[in-house]
C-alpha positions in Angstrom: 55.8 26.8 30.9 53.4 29.3 29.3 54.0 27.7 25.9 52.9 24.3 27.4 49.8 25.3 28.9 48.8 27.4 25.8 49.0 24.1 23.8 47.6 21.8 25.9 44.6 24.2 25.9 45.0 24.2 22.3 44.8 20.4 22.6 41.8 20.4 24.8 39.5 23.0 22.9 40.4 21.0 19.6 39.5 17.5 21.6 36.3 18.9 22.9 35.1 20.2 19.3 35.9 16.7 17.7 33.9 15.0 20.2 31.1 17.4 19.9 31.4 16.9 16.2 31.4 13.2 16.6 28.2 13.1 19.6 26.5 15.0 16.8 26.8 12.8 13.9 25.7 9.8 16.5 22.8 11.7 17.6 21.8 12.8 14.0 22.2 9.0 12.8 20.3 7.6 15.7 17.6 10.0 15.3 17.2 9.1 11.6 17.5 5.5 12.2 14.8 5.8 15.0 12.5 7.8 12.4 13.0 5.4 9.7 12.0 2.3 12.2 9.0 3.9 13.0 7.7 4.8 9.6 8.1 0.9 8.5 6.5 0.0 11.4 3.2 2.4 11.0 3.7 1.0 7.5 3.6 -2.7 8.1 0.8 -2.1 10.6 -1.4 -0.5 8.0 -0.6 -3.3 5.5 -1.0 -6.1 8.2 -4.8 -4.7 9.1 -6.0 -3.9 5.5 -7.7 -7.2 4.1 -9.9 -7.2 1.4 -12.2 -10.6 -0.1 -13.6 -10.7 -3.6 -17.2 -11.9 -2.6 -18.0 -12.7 -6.5 -19.8 -16.1 -7.2 -17.3 -18.0 -9.1 -19.4 -19.9 -11.6 -21.8 -16.7 -12.2 -19.3 -13.7 -12.7 -21.3 -10.6 -14.3 -19.8 -10.3 -17.6 -21.2 -8.6 -20.3 -19.3 -9.5 -23.5 -21.4 -6.9 -25.4 -20.4 -4.0 -23.6 -16.9 -5.5 -22.5 -17.4 -5.3 -18.9 -16.5 -7.3 -16.0 -17.9 -6.8 -12.0 -15.8 -7.3 -9.5 -17.3 -6.8 -5.8 -14.5 -6.5 -3.4 -15.6 -6.4 0.5 -13.1 -4.6 3.0 -12.8 -7.1 5.8 -9.9 -5.2 7.3 -9.7 -2.6 9.9 -8.1 0.2 7.9 -10.1 2.3 5.3 -8.3 2.3 1.8 -8.9 4.6 -1.0 -11.3 2.3 -3.3 -10.5 4.5 -6.3 -6.4 3.4 -5.7 -7.4 -0.3 -6.0 -6.0 -2.1 -9.0 -6.9 -5.1 -10.8 -4.9 -7.8 -13.1 -6.7 -9.7 -14.8 -5.1 -12.9 -16.1 -1.9 -11.6 -15.1 -2.9 -8.1 -17.2 -2.8 -5.0 -16.0 -5.9 -2.9 -15.9 -5.5 0.4 -17.1 -6.8 3.1 -14.5 -9.2 4.5 -17.4 -11.1 1.3 -17.8 -11.5 0.9 -14.0 -14.6 2.5 -12.5 -15.4 2.3 -8.6 -18.8 2.6 -7.0 -19.2 1.8 -3.1 -22.3 -0.1 -2.2 -25.2 0.6 0.4 -24.7 4.6 0.2 -21.2 4.4 1.9 -19.0 7.1 1.6 -16.1 5.5 2.2 -14.4 2.1 1.8 -14.1 1.1 5.5 -14.9 -2.1 7.4 -17.6 -4.5 6.2 -18.6 -2.1 3.0 -18.2 -3.7 -0.6 -16.5 -2.1 -3.2 -17.9 -2.8 -7.0 -15.1 -2.4 -9.5 -16.3 -2.2 -13.1 -13.5 -3.4 -15.9 -14.5 -1.9 -18.8 -12.8 -2.7 -22.4 -12.2 -6.4 -22.0 -13.0 -9.4 -23.8 -13.1 -12.9 -22.3 -13.0 -16.0 -24.0 -15.1 -19.1 -22.2 -12.9 -20.9 -19.8 -10.9 -20.2 -16.6 -9.5 -16.9 -15.4 -8.3 -14.9 -12.6 -8.4 -11.5 -11.2 -5.9 -10.4 -8.6 -7.3 -7.3 -6.4 -4.6 -4.9 -5.1 -5.7 -2.5 -2.6 -3.8 0.6 -1.9 -1.9 -1.1 0.6 -2.5 -4.5 1.9 -2.0 -7.8 0.7 -3.6 -8.6 -2.7 -6.5 -10.9 -3.2 -6.6 -13.6 -6.5 -10.0 -14.5 -7.3 -10.2 -17.4 -9.7 -13.6 -17.6 -12.0 -15.3 -19.3 -15.0 -17.2 -17.5 -17.8 
């Protein structure tokens, strides 16, 4: 009898240890999944609340052929405040190098908040006469494509 009780006690302890380990794995997995879902939700909220609009006149673009510069005016119409200097631009499908982009917030603004206009100057470019397009890609959010003529 004592041998049976001892072996049953050993099996009981082993079952409790295994059950605790399995429960720990489930709790850890559930917490990781929960954090991942929360992080992705927060990212989507930021993306949905980040909206920009190019406000240039498509028929009178400020292009200086001599200096090789094109100025794009981008207005923040969303509720987030993206970093203007992390904005990127594709001109006719070609990525403009970071070194060829300069940024300036208009009207003395210190951050690119709602209704503030960002002036992006694209340098070292050559545009032929005709139709062109620029795609402005904010730090997060949906890119804005703008078609214009030179």
